[in-house]
N, C-alpha and C positions, 0 to 999 in steps of 0.2 A: 490513555494509550489508544492509538488507532489500530484498526485491524491489520494494516500493513506492518506496524511495529510488532504486533503479537506474532504474526507469521515469521517475521525476521528473527525474533527471539527464539521461536520454536525450532527454526532451522540452525540456530546458533551461529548466525552471521553478524558481522559488524556492519555498520552503515557503509563503510568503505567497500567491503566485500560485496554487499548487495548492489551497490552502485556499479561496481565493476562488472558484475554479472549482467546488469541491465544496460551497460554501455553508456552510463550517464555520469556526470560529476557528483561527487559525494554531497556537495552543497545542495544540488538539485534534488538528490534523493532525500536528504534530511528535511528539506522544505515539504516535499511530497508526503513524507511520513508524518510530519507535524500536522498538515492539513487533512490528510486522509484522501482516499481515492473515491471520487464521485462520478467518474466518467467510465462508462462500460468498455470503451475501446482501450483505455489505459489499464483498466483492471484485467482485461484479457491479455494484454501484452505482458504485464508484470506477472500474472499467474502462469503464463507459459514458461517464463524463465524460472520462477520460484517453485514450480511444480505443485500448484494448488488450484482450486476452483476459483474462477473470477469472483463468484459471489462471496467467497470468504474475504475478499479484499474491499468490497464496496461498502462505503459509509452511507448511511441513509440519513437525510436531514430530519431533525426532530420537528414534527408538526404540532403546533399548539392548537388545541380545539377551543373554539369560543363557545361560551354558554349562552 
């Protein structure tokens, strides 16, 4: 589950309702939720609409450490 998905569930919104608030198609929202948000500008835009901190939405890539 992505951070965006967790926030949406906490807000008790459907994907359709979240997409409507953001002014995007539900399919676009569903894809974004599936991938997660890695772009700070997008995180800021979504956070402003969803009423959360952008850092709560950002997904961070897992970095593998080589030995």
